[in-house]
C-alpha positions in Angstrom: 22.8 -26.3 23.8 24.6 -29.3 22.2 27.4 -28.9 19.7 29.3 -31.6 18.0 32.2 -31.3 15.6 33.4 -34.1 13.2 36.7 -33.5 11.5 37.7 -35.7 8.5 40.0 -35.1 5.6 38.6 -32.5 3.2 35.4 -32.1 5.2 34.4 -30.7 8.6 30.8 -31.0 9.9 29.5 -28.8 12.7 26.1 -29.6 14.2 24.5 -27.3 16.7 21.1 -27.7 18.4 20.1 -24.3 19.4 17.0 -23.4 21.4 14.9 -20.6 20.0 13.0 -18.6 22.5 9.3 -18.1 21.7 8.5 -14.6 22.8 5.1 -13.0 22.4 5.1 -9.6 20.8 3.1 -8.3 23.8 6.1 -9.0 26.1 8.7 -7.2 24.0 9.3 -3.7 25.4 9.6 -0.8 22.9 10.2 3.0 23.3 7.2 5.1 22.1 8.0 7.5 19.3 5.9 9.9 17.2 2.3 9.0 17.1 2.9 5.5 18.7 2.3 5.6 22.4 2.5 1.9 23.2 5.3 0.4 25.3 5.0 -3.1 24.0 5.5 -4.4 20.4 2.1 -5.9 19.9 0.2 -2.7 20.9 2.7 -0.6 18.8 2.0 -2.7 15.7 -1.8 -2.5 16.3 -1.5 1.3 16.6 0.6 1.6 13.5 -1.8 -0.7 11.5 -4.8 1.5 12.6 -3.4 4.5 10.9 -3.7 3.2 7.4 -6.7 1.7 5.6 -7.2 -0.2 2.4 -10.9 -0.7 1.7 -13.8 0.4 -0.6 -15.7 2.5 2.0 -14.4 5.6 3.8 -13.2 4.6 7.3 -15.2 5.9 10.2 -15.3 5.6 14.0 -13.3 6.5 17.0 -10.1 4.9 15.6 -9.8 7.4 12.7 -7.4 10.2 13.6 -6.0 13.3 11.8 -3.1 12.2 9.6 -4.5 8.7 8.9 -4.4 7.5 5.3 -6.9 5.5 3.2 -6.6 3.9 -0.1 -10.0 3.4 -1.8 -9.8 0.0 -3.4 -12.8 0.8 -5.7 -11.7 4.1 -7.1 -7.9 3.6 -6.6 -7.6 7.0 -5.0 -5.4 7.8 -2.0 -6.7 10.0 0.9 -5.5 11.7 4.0 -7.8 12.5 7.0 -7.2 16.1 7.8 -8.8 19.3 9.1 -10.4 21.2 6.2 -11.8 24.0 8.3 -11.6 24.7 12.1 -13.1 21.7 13.8 -14.0 19.8 10.6 -12.0 16.7 9.7 -12.5 15.0 6.3 -10.9 12.5 4.0 -9.2 14.6 1.3 -7.8 13.0 -1.9 -4.1 13.4 -2.5 -3.5 13.9 -6.2 -0.1 14.2 -7.8 0.1 17.5 -9.6 -3.5 18.7 -8.8 -3.6 22.2 -7.3 -7.4 22.3 -7.0 -9.1 23.5 -3.8 -10.5 20.0 -3.0 -7.3 18.0 -2.9 -3.7 18.2 -1.6 -0.7 18.1 -4.0 1.8 15.4 -3.3 5.2 16.8 -4.2 7.5 13.9 -4.5 10.5 16.2 -4.9 10.0 17.3 -1.3 10.8 13.9 0.2 
């Protein structure tokens, strides 16, 4: 690291050449919390990103887990993947103020 200082009447200039370390996210250690089980930053970010979807078709596959969310870009509806009956997981729309049997009510006052 090199630092130079020039002092002149009414003006002082400080110049610093600092080295910035390039660190890969996979080498940054993190403490797992909640649904994140990863111990490095890259894997934790990947796990977090895999819990939320924004697409026109309902997400499927082994990466979809209970509690994941999906925003349908075609219909502009928001869904949560949850157990609707014992052993059955489905994408259920979350509708503000709707108390029907086929959706969950999002109560913003509860947050």
